[in-house]
C-alpha angles and dihedrals in degrees: 000000000000118000124174114206115224111184095159095081091049096045088049086069092060096124091060092045090047090051091049092049089050091052091051091052093046091050091047093047095055094038088051095047097045092036093056091050092050092044095049094048091049091047090055091048091049095051103039106009127108118279094258092053092047088054093049093048090044091053090048092051095046096046096047097041091052099050127066122259091234092058089050092051091048089050092051098041106033103014095055090041089061090062094044101266100119117185125191108255095243093049092046091051094048091051090048091052092046092050091048101044089039090067094049091045090052092060095043093047091045088055089053096047092047089052091066109101119239090229090064091054092047092047090052088052092051089052089058100252114155121242089256092051091047093051095045100040107024102032115019103039099042089044089053091047093055095049098036094108090053091047091051091050090050093052093046089052088049090056091048093045091053086081091081090061092076082083089074091051104263113144098228122143099286093044091050089049089058089058092047089052092050090051101043103027084217098125099158093050091046092055092049092050091044091051090051093050093050090049090050090048091049092053090045090051095047092046090052091051090047090056092044090050090051089053102046098036106050092163092063090045091056094045092047093232115161119250 
């Protein structure tokens, strides 16, 4: 079998691929930011909230973690539209990603919060720290530091998993690559270029999280502990 590679026609579409990569990064940024906030609030509610709130959060986590992201996006964008509640596709996609990653973040942050020993909290209280100071400096920050590598992996997987959302019409990187395939008929080359771009985005994302970790966890930076 003789096959002649022709990357020229694929690389000529670099503005489209660049725009798709940018859209993927924008979606991931907002979903990560909002998903972390939702997940942290739900983790706090699940560890120290009243029983009814723990049940509500537990139900949210179980329902979302056991259904595909694509189904959740279809429900928000097309399901709600059928009853008159129309969402712009980009907004619907971001909400679906936030709802999805928020459930996973909840469980990771819950594990971090529950790893804080009771004695540390009591010692902080004896030192005269307020409840807000104890929560922020003794519970939340150390908990986040312990689970930071897991959170980074979650958000990188979120970026990679966003490729399925091209099915609802969003023009992220994978969606754009489908257009490039239909224009060039060079499927093999498109997938090679696509894989290289996703690899570059993953390295960029991990590098950004590493820099962020160095900034917000100075103790680890001083100890030289890997993030």
